[in-house]
C-alpha positions, 0 to 999 in steps of 0.5 A: 543427456536429458533436456535442460529442464531435466537438469535444473535443480530444485534446491537454491543452494545446489543451483547456486553451487552448480552455477558457481562451478560452471563460472569458475571452470576453464572454457576448455572444460565446458560444453554448450549444454552445461553452460546453457543449464547454468544460465537456466539455473541462474534465471530461476535463481533470479526469479526465486530471490527477487520474490524473497526481497519484498517478503523480507522487507515486509517482515522487517517493517512488521517487526518495526524496522524503519525505512531509514534502517532498511535503506543501506541493506537495500543498497539505496541512499534514503528512506524514500528510495527504500520505500519506492523499491519495496513498492516496485517489487511488491506483488500487486494485490489487484493484479496488472499494476506496474511497480511505478503505478503502485508507487504513484498510487501510494504517494497520491493517497498520502498526499490526499490524506495530508490535505484532508487531515489538515482541512479536518483540523482547520474545520474541526469545530464544524465537523464536530458540530455535525457529528454531534447532531448525527450522533444524537439522532434516534429512531433509526434501524438497528444498523442506523443506530450502530452507525450514529453510535460510531459517530458519537464515539469518534467525537472522543478522538483528538484528530477530527479526521477520525470523524469522516469515515463514520459520518460517511457510513451514517449518511446511508441511514439518514437519507429518508428520515434526516435529509438535511443531515444527509445533504450536509454530509454529502457536501462534506464528502464532495469537499473531501473528494475535491481536496484529494483530487487537488492534492494529487494534481499538485503532487504530480505537477511538481 
């Protein structure tokens, strides 16, 4: 008789049938190698199926399914629990992060985004005034002019939060020729960073 590994089947359906057969047979009809092989197959099936779940959830989300729609299929009671399950199961893009760490990172990011979004809306006039000045700058390098044009285009957005990324990009091109504008963008960036840190601290302190 070959090793347990030699007896493992590559096809999921075949493996499932083999495990089911062993489970249903009477004890007197079995021997140790058969049961060990079934256990090995069961372990492989678990590994295979566990990889399918986040893939299917991701596809459902891409097709427009809401977390509330997915919750019953995942055996959980709420949309928050459904999303949490996905974040725990999803492979880490950077490697090494646990499921709980990914859940915490996503929720920290969202808390920060909400805080920054509210701040940007409350300070829309100030942000738009700064963006207007940056968008009007001339005489920069081609890359610098592209960045200021991006700021000018962002002024058309209803939400002032859209101004933050292009302003941060334009700052790199303003340090030498327009240090005062660069410093104002730095101050803005520092405030945004502090808002994110404070939002994360508040969320974790609940």
